[in-house]
N, C-alpha and C positions, 0 to 999 in steps of 0.2 A: 503493499500497500504506498503510495508515495505521501511524503509528510503536508501536512497541512501547509496551506500558507495564510498567512496572516497581513491581509491588507494594510489593515491601520488597525494602531493603537490605540486605545482611550487615554493621550495622553495631554496635559495639558501645561505645557511649559510656559505658557502666556502670561500665567498668574501670576500678579505684581508684588512678588515675594522674594528674598534671596536665595530662599530652600525652596523646594515643593517635591513632594513624595507622594507618591501613589501606590496605593497596593496593585498587583496582576497576577494573573494565572495565565501559566502555560501547561497544553498536552505536552505529553513527549512527542516529539518529533516534530514538534512546530518550528517555524523557522517564519523570520518577518521577509518581509524586501527590501530591500537595499533604501535606507533612508538615510539622512542624518539630522541632527537638532542644532537646533540658537544657542542652545546651553552644554555646559558639560554635563554629561549623564553620568550619571552611576547603578549600577544595578546587581541588586544584591537579593540570592536564590537561598532559602530554606533549608528545600531541599532539592533534589537532581544536581544538573550540571547545564551551567552555562559557557557557551562556545563563538565571540566574537567573531565575525572575520573581516577585513578589510582590504585594501587593493595593496598594503604593505606588510598583510601578515594575520596571522593569528592568535587571540588569546584565550584562554580557558578558565573561568572562574570556578574552583571547585569547592565543596561544603567549607564555611568560615572564609568566603573571600568575595570581594565583588570587585567585577569590572569600573574603571573608570575611562569614558569615553571622550575624548577632546571635543569640546563645539566644531559642529560643520564639517565634519572628517564624514563622510560616509561608510556604511558598516549595515552589515546583516546579522542577526541573533537567534542562533539555531539553541533551544531547547532538547535534555536529555532526561529521561525518568519525571516525573510528576514534579511539573516546580511551580514553588506559591515564589512571588518577586517583588521586591519594594524597587521601585524606578524613582529614582532623584535628580531633578533641575535644577543644579546650582549658579546663581547668577558672578560673573568676574569677578565682582568688589567683595562677594563676601570669600573667594575663593584665593584673592587677593594675590594675582601673578602666580602660585603654586602647581597649576595646572600645566602641564607639557603640552606639546602640540599633539600628541596623540592617544596610545592608549596604554593601559597601566591595567595589572590584577594586583590587589592592595588584601591586606589582611584584617578581618571585620570585627574591631574590638566588641565587648558586652557592650559598652556605653555605647558606641555607634548603634551598635545593634537597639538597643534601648531607645536612641534617641529617633532614630530611624521611625520606628513603631507607633512611638508617640506623634513625630509628627502626622504621619501618616491614618491616624485614629483621631485628630484634630479639625478645626476649621481650614481649607483653604486659606484662606482671607484672614491669618492670625494677626494677632496686635504684635509688630514688629519692637514693639517695648515691653512687653509680658512675656509670658510661657513660651509662646510659638517664636519669638526671635530670641529668645536666649538657647533653646536647642536647635534652630537652625545655628546658631553660632556653635555650640557643643559639634553639631557636624560636618562643619567645617574645619573645625581645629583637629576633630581624629581623624579626620582623612589628609590633614598636613598630616599627622604623625605616623601614620599609618605604615607600616611595614609594606616593603611591597616584594611579589615573589620573582622569581627568574622565570618565568616561562610562557613568555612570549614567542612565537614560532615565525618571525620576519621572512617573506619572501622576497628572492635577489633582483635587483632591476634588468640583469640580462636577460636575452631574449629567451635565449639556453638554457641556460640556469632556472630561468623561470616554470619553464615549459616542464622540466626535470622536476623542480619543487612539485607543482598544482600533479603531477603524473604519481610521484608519491603519498603525499597527501590523500589521492583515492585509494590506493594501496602499498600502505604504509610497510605492509611485509617483501615485499619486492626486492632479490638477494643479491645486486650486484658489489661484488668491492670496489673498491675508491679506482682501481684501474678501469674497472670496468663502466663506469657513472664516466670518470674521464673520456674516453672512447665514446660514449653516447651521447656528450656534449661537443666531440669533436678537438678537443685541448691535449696538452699535455696536464699528466699530475702534476705538476709543479704549480702551472698557471690557475688549473680546475681550483685546489687546497686556498694558494695566494686570493684567486676571484672571492671563488665562495666565501671566507670569511671577511675577506674586503667592504663584501655589498649585504650581510648579513650579521659581521659581530659573532660567529659562532665559527665552529671547524664543523664540516661535513657532516664529522663522526657524531660531535653532540647536537649539532643541528638533527641528525636520526633520529638520538636517544629520544630528545623533546617529541617527536613528530610519533615514536612509538608509545609513546608514557601517554599522550593526549591522545591519542585512538582506544588506548586500553582502558581512558575513565571512560570514556562517553560511552565505549560498548560494558561495562558495567554500571556504570549509571543506566543503562538501556535494558538490566535485568539481566546481563551476560554474566554467569561465573565467571569470578575473576581468573580461574584456571583456563578458562578458553580463552576468556579477552588478552590473553597474556598469550597464548599463544597463537589467536590471528593477527597480533600485530607484532608478530616477528622474536618474540622473548624466550628464551630456550626453557626458562620454570618460573614459577609467581613469583619466587622469592627475591630474580631478578628484577621486574617489574615493583616489586616491592621496598627491595634497595635504591633503584630511579629517581621514585617516586618521595624516599624519605630524605635525602640527598637533596631534589629540586626543592622540595617544601622548606626545607632547612636553612635554602638559600636565600639571601637578601638584600636588597641592593639599598644603600647605606643614603639614610636622608641627607649625607653633607654630598655629595656626589651625583648630582642625577643623572641619569642615562640620556644620552644626546638620543633625539628622535629619529626616524629611521628615513631614511626622504622618500620622498616620495614618487607612482610613477608619472 
């Protein structure tokens, strides 16, 4: 059965408040059309898995994390597993220049989760000088303090490398070695590795490990057993998948050094 296409989400980012939070629900397999927003958007799911695609890459938010999408970035969103979600729209003023011009995956603290819930349950036109205004400021502050996990899957701009990555995203278990992929692209091994790292910030091996982990996470969120998810994604065992997940979730980006934005196509 094809994934459900969501033509229009019940969004209201024009509400004249610095932070607007709305409750949403996605059925498993739901996917939005490509769209963008005039404000920075935060997407936090209480269950399931959210996967965000842009022209420049893929970001996945596992449990306890949220997607941050910069304003005016075209994207599509896919949901795996039954997802109850909150969408928050944040003004530039309240973010105070802390948001990069791309996307991020951040850890959601208990305080941020509670503040989002409280704003979603209150009136859209809350009193900026009252409880709603205080909650909005708390949301922005917690986002600014949140740890970011290095889970992005950037896509190269080089035509042949981009085509290869799209093919791998469709079939993560393809089994060529580095020499085989260099031959497919039509360059030497050294040129392949140098250009791939220059365009993605990752070695090809690290990029592929990350892709396989994300593929396994989506399968698992859809109800596939961890063993079968690991096997389908190209892992030799569930322990290998668990180790990769543990290493990825433990790597956070320092707040002192913001990541450089990916190049646009």
